[in-house]
GULOTOR-772340 format. One record per residue (C-alpha): z, x, y; residue in three letters; residue number from 0. Coordinates in Angstrom, 3 decimals, always signed. Layout:
// GULOTOR-772340
LOLO, Z, X, Y, ALA, NUM .
...
***
This chain:
// GULOTOR-772340
LOLO, -77.028, +54.014, +8.448, UNK, 0 .
LOLO, -74.013, +52.344, +9.985, UNK, 1 .
LOLO, -73.391, +52.580, +13.705, UNK, 2 .
LOLO, -70.468, +54.812, +14.614, UNK, 3 .
LOLO, -68.416, +53.945, +17.691, UNK, 4 .
LOLO, -66.049, +56.745, +18.626, UNK, 5 .
LOLO, -62.547, +55.751, +19.614, UNK, 6 .
LOLO, -61.283, +57.403, +22.770, UNK, 7 .
LOLO, -57.548, +57.845, +22.910, UNK, 8 .
LOLO, -56.213, +56.573, +26.230, UNK, 9 .
LOLO, -53.856, +58.991, +27.910, UNK, 10 .
LOLO, -50.498, +57.583, +28.929, UNK, 11 .
LOLO, -50.117, +58.440, +32.610, UNK, 12 .
LOLO, -46.703, +56.852, +32.799, UNK, 13 .
LOLO, -47.957, +54.172, +35.169, UNK, 14 .
LOLO, -48.854, +56.675, +37.885, UNK, 15 .
LOLO, -51.512, +54.407, +39.364, UNK, 16 .
LOLO, -49.067, +51.512, +39.492, UNK, 17 .
LOLO, -46.458, +53.725, +41.119, UNK, 18 .
LOLO, -48.980, +54.780, +43.768, UNK, 19 .
LOLO, -49.855, +51.134, +44.327, UNK, 20 .
LOLO, -46.174, +50.281, +44.647, UNK, 21 .
LOLO, -45.694, +53.019, +47.236, UNK, 22 .
LOLO, -48.720, +51.788, +49.192, UNK, 23 .
LOLO, -47.476, +48.194, +49.132, UNK, 24 .
LOLO, -44.052, +49.339, +50.286, UNK, 25 .
LOLO, -45.581, +51.149, +53.263, UNK, 26 .
LOLO, -47.351, +47.909, +54.167, UNK, 27 .
LOLO, -44.046, +46.049, +54.095, UNK, 28 .
LOLO, -45.009, +44.027, +51.005, UNK, 29 .
LOLO, -41.674, +44.685, +49.358, UNK, 30 .
LOLO, -41.678, +42.005, +46.660, UNK, 31 .
LOLO, -45.115, +43.045, +45.428, UNK, 32 .
LOLO, -44.121, +46.701, +45.475, UNK, 33 .
LOLO, -40.944, +45.992, +43.526, UNK, 34 .
LOLO, -42.961, +44.068, +40.940, UNK, 35 .
LOLO, -45.190, +47.119, +40.435, UNK, 36 .
LOLO, -42.235, +49.453, +39.948, UNK, 37 .
LOLO, -40.555, +47.041, +37.526, UNK, 38 .
LOLO, -43.778, +46.717, +35.549, UNK, 39 .
LOLO, -43.935, +50.495, +35.189, UNK, 40 .
LOLO, -40.313, +50.655, +34.062, UNK, 41 .
LOLO, -40.884, +48.037, +31.367, UNK, 42 .
LOLO, -43.393, +50.365, +29.716, UNK, 43 .
LOLO, -41.805, +53.636, +30.764, UNK, 44 .
LOLO, -38.086, +53.467, +31.661, UNK, 45 .
LOLO, -38.078, +57.248, +32.167, UNK, 46 .
LOLO, -40.321, +57.150, +35.240, UNK, 47 .
LOLO, -38.336, +58.907, +37.969, UNK, 48 .
LOLO, -40.658, +57.731, +40.737, UNK, 49 .
LOLO, -40.526, +54.110, +39.622, UNK, 50 .
LOLO, -36.725, +54.137, +39.431, UNK, 51 .
LOLO, -36.463, +55.663, +42.890, UNK, 52 .
LOLO, -39.122, +53.330, +44.267, UNK, 53 .
LOLO, -37.393, +50.225, +42.929, UNK, 54 .
LOLO, -34.027, +51.493, +44.130, UNK, 55 .
LOLO, -35.370, +52.159, +47.617, UNK, 56 .
LOLO, -36.734, +48.639, +47.935, UNK, 57 .
LOLO, -33.491, +47.069, +46.747, UNK, 58 .
LOLO, -31.668, +49.301, +49.249, UNK, 59 .
LOLO, -33.900, +48.217, +52.130, UNK, 60 .
LOLO, -33.251, +44.605, +51.167, UNK, 61 .
LOLO, -29.497, +45.335, +51.226, UNK, 62 .
LOLO, -29.161, +44.714, +47.483, UNK, 63 .
LOLO, -26.928, +47.729, +47.018, UNK, 64 .
LOLO, -25.637, +46.921, +43.521, UNK, 65 .
LOLO, -29.209, +46.555, +42.281, UNK, 66 .
LOLO, -30.272, +49.729, +44.064, UNK, 67 .
LOLO, -27.478, +51.659, +42.378, UNK, 68 .
LOLO, -28.679, +50.555, +38.939, UNK, 69 .
LOLO, -32.008, +52.278, +39.568, UNK, 70 .
LOLO, -30.509, +55.326, +41.284, UNK, 71 .
LOLO, -28.048, +55.842, +38.431, UNK, 72 .
LOLO, -30.898, +55.583, +35.929, UNK, 73 .
LOLO, -32.731, +58.275, +37.891, UNK, 74 .
LOLO, -29.608, +60.459, +37.898, UNK, 75 .
LOLO, -29.341, +60.168, +34.116, UNK, 76 .
LOLO, -32.969, +61.278, +33.814, UNK, 77 .
LOLO, -32.275, +64.467, +35.785, UNK, 78 .
LOLO, -28.614, +65.082, +36.729, UNK, 79 .
LOLO, -29.573, +68.220, +38.678, UNK, 80 .
LOLO, -32.054, +66.494, +40.977, UNK, 81 .
LOLO, -30.398, +65.992, +44.403, UNK, 82 .
LOLO, -32.509, +63.084, +45.684, UNK, 83 .
LOLO, -31.264, +60.236, +43.437, UNK, 84 .
LOLO, -27.661, +61.399, +43.905, UNK, 85 .
LOLO, -28.153, +61.364, +47.681, UNK, 86 .
LOLO, -29.639, +57.867, +47.466, UNK, 87 .
LOLO, -26.666, +56.678, +45.422, UNK, 88 .
LOLO, -24.325, +58.168, +48.017, UNK, 89 .
LOLO, -26.042, +56.205, +50.765, UNK, 90 .
LOLO, -25.727, +52.989, +48.758, UNK, 91 .
LOLO, -22.005, +53.584, +48.196, UNK, 92 .
LOLO, -21.678, +54.298, +51.919, UNK, 93 .
LOLO, -23.217, +50.911, +52.709, UNK, 94 .
LOLO, -20.746, +49.305, +50.297, UNK, 95 .
LOLO, -17.892, +51.157, +52.038, UNK, 96 .
LOLO, -16.959, +52.709, +48.732, UNK, 97 .
LOLO, -15.803, +55.885, +50.440, UNK, 98 .
LOLO, -14.556, +57.777, +47.388, UNK, 99 .
LOLO, -17.781, +57.272, +45.448, UNK, 100 .
LOLO, -19.887, +58.127, +48.483, UNK, 101 .
LOLO, -17.956, +61.353, +49.073, UNK, 102 .
LOLO, -18.356, +62.307, +45.422, UNK, 103 .
LOLO, -22.136, +61.866, +45.552, UNK, 104 .
LOLO, -22.618, +63.735, +48.837, UNK, 105 .
LOLO, -20.432, +66.636, +47.685, UNK, 106 .
LOLO, -22.459, +66.858, +44.480, UNK, 107 .
LOLO, -25.684, +67.013, +46.479, UNK, 108 .
LOLO, -24.315, +69.842, +48.644, UNK, 109 .
LOLO, -23.311, +71.788, +45.527, UNK, 110 .
LOLO, -26.872, +71.427, +44.209, UNK, 111 .
LOLO, -28.581, +72.041, +47.542, UNK, 112 .
LOLO, -26.510, +73.743, +50.279, UNK, 113 .
LOLO, -29.291, +72.969, +52.779, UNK, 114 .
LOLO, -29.248, +69.200, +52.223, UNK, 115 .
LOLO, -28.923, +67.977, +55.804, UNK, 116 .
LOLO, -28.605, +64.314, +54.841, UNK, 117 .
LOLO, -25.704, +65.094, +52.515, UNK, 118 .
LOLO, -23.728, +66.774, +55.310, UNK, 119 .
LOLO, -24.538, +63.803, +57.523, UNK, 120 .
LOLO, -23.323, +61.399, +54.848, UNK, 121 .
LOLO, -20.105, +63.371, +54.434, UNK, 122 .
LOLO, -19.566, +63.237, +58.185, UNK, 123 .
LOLO, -20.132, +59.488, +58.284, UNK, 124 .
LOLO, -17.654, +58.798, +55.494, UNK, 125 .
LOLO, -15.000, +61.103, +56.923, UNK, 126 .
LOLO, -15.375, +59.578, +60.394, UNK, 127 .
LOLO, -14.952, +56.076, +58.997, UNK, 128 .
LOLO, -11.825, +57.249, +57.209, UNK, 129 .
LOLO, -10.479, +58.590, +60.499, UNK, 130 .
LOLO, -10.816, +62.243, +59.428, UNK, 131 .
LOLO, -12.616, +63.167, +62.627, UNK, 132 .
LOLO, -12.061, +66.930, +62.546, UNK, 133 .
LOLO, -13.563, +67.191, +59.071, UNK, 134 .
LOLO, -16.368, +64.827, +60.066, UNK, 135 .
LOLO, -17.191, +67.042, +63.046, UNK, 136 .
LOLO, -17.386, +70.072, +60.748, UNK, 137 .
LOLO, -19.893, +68.301, +58.491, UNK, 138 .
LOLO, -22.036, +67.139, +61.415, UNK, 139 .
LOLO, -21.969, +70.712, +62.747, UNK, 140 .
LOLO, -23.213, +72.000, +59.368, UNK, 141 .
LOLO, -26.120, +69.556, +59.519, UNK, 142 .
LOLO, -26.981, +70.596, +63.078, UNK, 143 .
LOLO, -26.833, +74.274, +62.138, UNK, 144 .
LOLO, -29.766, +73.561, +59.816, UNK, 145 .
LOLO, -31.707, +71.613, +62.465, UNK, 146 .
LOLO, -30.252, +71.490, +66.008, UNK, 147 .
LOLO, -32.862, +68.950, +67.155, UNK, 148 .
LOLO, -31.656, +66.127, +64.920, UNK, 149 .
LOLO, -30.809, +63.544, +67.550, UNK, 150 .
LOLO, -28.909, +60.909, +65.573, UNK, 151 .
LOLO, -26.624, +63.486, +63.967, UNK, 152 .
LOLO, -25.757, +64.828, +67.415, UNK, 153 .
LOLO, -24.995, +61.287, +68.560, UNK, 154 .
LOLO, -22.751, +60.740, +65.537, UNK, 155 .
LOLO, -21.000, +63.986, +66.438, UNK, 156 .
LOLO, -20.486, +62.686, +69.970, UNK, 157 .
LOLO, -19.102, +59.408, +68.604, UNK, 158 .
LOLO, -16.561, +61.349, +66.552, UNK, 159 .
LOLO, -15.471, +63.146, +69.715, UNK, 160 .
LOLO, -15.222, +59.814, +71.561, UNK, 161 .
LOLO, -13.011, +58.388, +68.831, UNK, 162 .
LOLO, -10.733, +61.406, +69.319, UNK, 163 .
LOLO, -10.783, +60.890, +73.100, UNK, 164 .
LOLO, -12.427, +64.312, +73.458, UNK, 165 .
LOLO, -14.638, +62.987, +76.201, UNK, 166 .
LOLO, -15.834, +66.270, +77.714, UNK, 167 .
LOLO, -17.095, +67.436, +74.307, UNK, 168 .
LOLO, -18.752, +64.070, +73.700, UNK, 169 .
LOLO, -20.483, +64.151, +77.087, UNK, 170 .
LOLO, -21.752, +67.668, +76.413, UNK, 171 .
LOLO, -23.319, +66.642, +73.093, UNK, 172 .
LOLO, -24.910, +63.542, +74.609, UNK, 173 .
LOLO, -26.403, +65.499, +77.490, UNK, 174 .
LOLO, -27.887, +67.888, +74.933, UNK, 175 .
LOLO, -29.304, +64.887, +73.058, UNK, 176 .
LOLO, -30.937, +63.680, +76.281, UNK, 177 .
LOLO, -32.423, +67.132, +76.871, UNK, 178 .
LOLO, -33.840, +67.107, +73.335, UNK, 179 .
LOLO, -35.422, +63.676, +73.785, UNK, 180 .
LOLO, -35.125, +61.968, +77.188, UNK, 181 .
LOLO, -36.760, +58.792, +75.843, UNK, 182 .
LOLO, -33.992, +57.715, +73.446, UNK, 183 .
LOLO, -31.941, +54.931, +75.016, UNK, 184 .
LOLO, -28.966, +55.329, +72.695, UNK, 185 .
LOLO, -28.048, +58.729, +74.165, UNK, 186 .
LOLO, -27.763, +57.178, +77.627, UNK, 187 .
LOLO, -25.809, +54.206, +76.274, UNK, 188 .
LOLO, -23.247, +56.419, +74.550, UNK, 189 .
LOLO, -22.969, +58.661, +77.614, UNK, 190 .
LOLO, -22.303, +55.535, +79.658, UNK, 191 .
LOLO, -19.463, +54.690, +77.287, UNK, 192 .
LOLO, -17.980, +58.140, +77.907, UNK, 193 .
LOLO, -18.250, +57.783, +81.674, UNK, 194 .
LOLO, -16.542, +54.380, +81.521, UNK, 195 .
LOLO, -13.637, +55.943, +79.653, UNK, 196 .
LOLO, -13.498, +58.655, +82.318, UNK, 197 .
LOLO, -13.491, +55.997, +85.075, UNK, 198 .
LOLO, -16.688, +57.545, +86.428, UNK, 199 .
LOLO, -18.267, +54.185, +87.156, UNK, 200 .
LOLO, -21.151, +55.337, +89.352, UNK, 201 .
LOLO, -22.380, +57.752, +86.689, UNK, 202 .
LOLO, -21.822, +55.102, +84.006, UNK, 203 .
LOLO, -23.951, +52.483, +85.757, UNK, 204 .
LOLO, -26.702, +55.063, +86.346, UNK, 205 .
LOLO, -27.100, +56.096, +82.703, UNK, 206 .
LOLO, -26.613, +52.553, +81.408, UNK, 207 .
LOLO, -29.434, +51.368, +83.671, UNK, 208 .
LOLO, -31.598, +54.095, +82.153, UNK, 209 .
LOLO, -30.741, +52.850, +78.661, UNK, 210 .
LOLO, -31.821, +49.316, +79.580, UNK, 211 .
LOLO, -35.008, +50.549, +81.267, UNK, 212 .
LOLO, -35.973, +52.575, +78.201, UNK, 213 .
LOLO, -35.281, +49.667, +75.863, UNK, 214 .
LOLO, -35.145, +46.162, +77.376, UNK, 215 .
LOLO, -33.987, +44.944, +73.948, UNK, 216 .
LOLO, -30.848, +47.094, +73.871, UNK, 217 .
LOLO, -27.858, +45.554, +72.076, UNK, 218 .
LOLO, -25.964, +43.134, +74.288, UNK, 219 .
LOLO, -22.929, +45.413, +74.209, UNK, 220 .
LOLO, -24.828, +47.981, +76.288, UNK, 221 .
LOLO, -25.539, +45.373, +78.958, UNK, 222 .
LOLO, -21.876, +44.395, +78.946, UNK, 223 .
LOLO, -20.941, +48.029, +79.533, UNK, 224 .
LOLO, -23.274, +48.022, +82.537, UNK, 225 .
LOLO, -21.602, +44.830, +83.780, UNK, 226 .
LOLO, -18.220, +46.526, +83.414, UNK, 227 .
LOLO, -19.354, +49.520, +85.473, UNK, 228 .
LOLO, -20.805, +47.285, +88.189, UNK, 229 .
LOLO, -17.574, +45.308, +88.441, UNK, 230 .
LOLO, -15.636, +48.511, +88.923, UNK, 231 .
LOLO, -18.101, +49.470, +91.673, UNK, 232 .
LOLO, -17.408, +46.036, +93.219, UNK, 233 .
LOLO, -21.050, +44.996, +92.797, UNK, 234 .
LOLO, -19.926, +41.551, +91.744, UNK, 235 .
LOLO, -23.072, +39.504, +92.370, UNK, 236 .
LOLO, -25.238, +41.862, +90.343, UNK, 237 .
LOLO, -22.595, +42.001, +87.614, UNK, 238 .
LOLO, -22.395, +38.195, +87.445, UNK, 239 .
LOLO, -26.189, +37.875, +87.283, UNK, 240 .
LOLO, -26.407, +40.331, +84.397, UNK, 241 .
LOLO, -23.470, +38.750, +82.600, UNK, 242 .
LOLO, -25.129, +35.321, +82.694, UNK, 243 .
LOLO, -28.203, +36.800, +81.016, UNK, 244 .
LOLO, -26.269, +38.095, +77.993, UNK, 245 .
LOLO, -26.324, +35.576, +75.115, UNK, 246 .
LOLO, -22.832, +34.594, +74.042, UNK, 247 .
LOLO, -21.998, +35.462, +70.458, UNK, 248 .
LOLO, -18.795, +35.168, +68.483, UNK, 249 .
LOLO, -18.464, +38.937, +68.292, UNK, 250 .
LOLO, -18.989, +39.547, +72.005, UNK, 251 .
LOLO, -17.289, +36.439, +73.372, UNK, 252 .
LOLO, -13.856, +38.063, +73.978, UNK, 253 .
LOLO, -15.412, +40.830, +76.031, UNK, 254 .
LOLO, -17.673, +38.425, +77.921, UNK, 255 .
LOLO, -14.762, +36.191, +78.915, UNK, 256 .
LOLO, -12.728, +39.230, +79.896, UNK, 257 .
LOLO, -15.530, +40.434, +82.192, UNK, 258 .
LOLO, -15.793, +36.992, +83.793, UNK, 259 .
LOLO, -12.060, +37.213, +84.361, UNK, 260 .
LOLO, -12.507, +40.583, +86.068, UNK, 261 .
LOLO, -15.199, +39.164, +88.359, UNK, 262 .
LOLO, -13.153, +36.091, +89.271, UNK, 263 .
LOLO, -10.055, +38.217, +89.783, UNK, 264 .
LOLO, -11.842, +40.445, +92.289, UNK, 265 .
LOLO, -13.259, +37.371, +94.019, UNK, 266 .
LOLO, -9.774, +35.950, +94.439, UNK, 267 .
LOLO, -10.522, +33.035, +92.082, UNK, 268 .
LOLO, -7.244, +33.371, +90.230, UNK, 269 .
LOLO, -7.307, +30.048, +88.378, UNK, 270 .
LOLO, -10.778, +30.805, +86.991, UNK, 271 .
LOLO, -9.706, +34.358, +86.197, UNK, 272 .
LOLO, -6.687, +33.132, +84.262, UNK, 273 .
LOLO, -8.780, +30.725, +82.203, UNK, 274 .
LOLO, -11.306, +33.459, +81.407, UNK, 275 .
LOLO, -8.595, +35.939, +80.432, UNK, 276 .
LOLO, -6.918, +33.288, +78.310, UNK, 277 .
LOLO, -10.172, +32.665, +76.424, UNK, 278 .
LOLO, -10.634, +36.412, +75.931, UNK, 279 .
LOLO, -7.083, +36.780, +74.647, UNK, 280 .
LOLO, -7.360, +33.845, +72.260, UNK, 281 .
LOLO, -10.675, +34.979, +70.808, UNK, 282 .
LOLO, -9.756, +38.663, +70.549, UNK, 283 .
LOLO, -6.522, +37.833, +68.771, UNK, 284 .
LOLO, -8.327, +35.321, +66.524, UNK, 285 .
LOLO, -5.906, +32.564, +67.478, UNK, 286 .
LOLO, -2.767, +34.703, +67.442, UNK, 287 .
LOLO, -1.663, +34.209, +71.062, UNK, 288 .
LOLO, +1.401, +35.090, +73.072, UNK, 289 .
LOLO, +3.432, +31.863, +73.249, UNK, 290 .
LOLO, +5.189, +32.972, +76.440, UNK, 291 .
LOLO, +1.870, +33.291, +78.237, UNK, 292 .
LOLO, +0.791, +29.880, +76.944, UNK, 293 .
LOLO, +4.044, +28.337, +78.211, UNK, 294 .
LOLO, +3.556, +29.935, +81.617, UNK, 295 .
LOLO, +0.013, +28.614, +81.794, UNK, 296 .
LOLO, +1.137, +25.038, +81.218, UNK, 297 .
LOLO, +3.844, +25.380, +83.873, UNK, 298 .
LOLO, +1.541, +26.791, +86.538, UNK, 299 .
LOLO, -1.516, +24.602, +85.970, UNK, 300 .
LOLO, -0.766, +22.403, +88.957, UNK, 301 .
LOLO, +0.810, +25.008, +91.205, UNK, 302 .
LOLO, -0.691, +26.937, +94.114, UNK, 303 .
LOLO, -2.977, +29.960, +94.039, UNK, 304 .
LOLO, -0.078, +32.422, +94.344, UNK, 305 .
LOLO, +1.179, +31.306, +90.958, UNK, 306 .
LOLO, -2.290, +31.589, +89.479, UNK, 307 .
LOLO, -2.665, +35.095, +90.905, UNK, 308 .
LOLO, +0.553, +36.170, +89.197, UNK, 309 .
LOLO, -0.518, +34.611, +85.917, UNK, 310 .
LOLO, -4.008, +36.117, +86.177, UNK, 311 .
LOLO, -2.429, +39.572, +86.400, UNK, 312 .
LOLO, -0.406, +38.837, +83.268, UNK, 313 .
LOLO, -3.438, +37.572, +81.370, UNK, 314 .
LOLO, -5.611, +40.460, +82.556, UNK, 315 .
LOLO, -3.243, +42.945, +80.918, UNK, 316 .
LOLO, -3.258, +41.040, +77.611, UNK, 317 .
LOLO, -7.024, +40.580, +77.661, UNK, 318 .
LOLO, -7.646, +44.253, +78.466, UNK, 319 .
LOLO, -5.468, +45.380, +75.574, UNK, 320 .
LOLO, -6.746, +42.944, +72.954, UNK, 321 .
LOLO, -10.434, +43.278, +73.821, UNK, 322 .
LOLO, -10.109, +47.075, +73.730, UNK, 323 .
LOLO, -8.484, +46.976, +70.281, UNK, 324 .
LOLO, -11.081, +44.462, +69.092, UNK, 325 .
LOLO, -13.926, +46.809, +70.091, UNK, 326 .
LOLO, -12.265, +49.857, +68.519, UNK, 327 .
LOLO, -11.885, +47.971, +65.247, UNK, 328 .
LOLO, -15.553, +47.011, +65.184, UNK, 329 .
LOLO, -16.632, +50.608, +65.825, UNK, 330 .
LOLO, -14.530, +51.819, +62.884, UNK, 331 .
LOLO, -16.394, +49.345, +60.663, UNK, 332 .
LOLO, -19.840, +50.680, +61.594, UNK, 333 .
***
């Protein structure tokens, strides 16, 4: 009698174990290994929704937005009525600053799921970057109506108000954000920006100090805002000490030089102030300088302090204007 060995048919699980492994590796920060798992699944089963989303998410985190979109679009084709992959695609287009495509994706998500908070947030972000602040505010408000405790959405709402110079409304939202979570430094930093615009320098320095205390690694721009407030309070030694501690970068250099100019100007060091304002003006304008000011500088280089004081005033105005425009432009690109 011959031996009979039964054949057991192996069930195709669609690579579920590999997908779970990929997710676990991703949580551990082992992105390349996780991506390899998802790609392996997709070789055998291109219709795996979880593998497509998993691979797309890793590419997104690595800022490979074109590659991420390939996976997200594959997931959309698998189920065009599933909001998640469409939302993910919208976020990738947002990162690419492809505003029209991003708007299209977020609007589609809202039509599929009217309670999709992230879609309203995405719409608000795109509209704000396009300068459509009123519409952006409406979208942020819709998101907050679904969850009023969402801190970052409230901060984005406040930023939209700031960009419209609606400072009282911005301050109100930021104070609410602080009440929701008093431990988030960014709320204090943004409120400090509002107070600076309102020329409320004492209040600005107070909340900016709180931001730095909560997060000693705050972006350098926050420390520069604190320096600005201290200068306006005439606390020049403290301002100079803090300003020296801020690393100089190409992006921040115009503002740093401008603040040094403000300190020197208040100290009566008009030659030093002029040189600092000149550097700020040159860097903020990216080399496009006012030739009249340059001519005046050459003429007055060897003259007395009265001449330097007059020139410092002229340079201060140019530096103030250019550095302000430079900062506004960078915020629009966020």
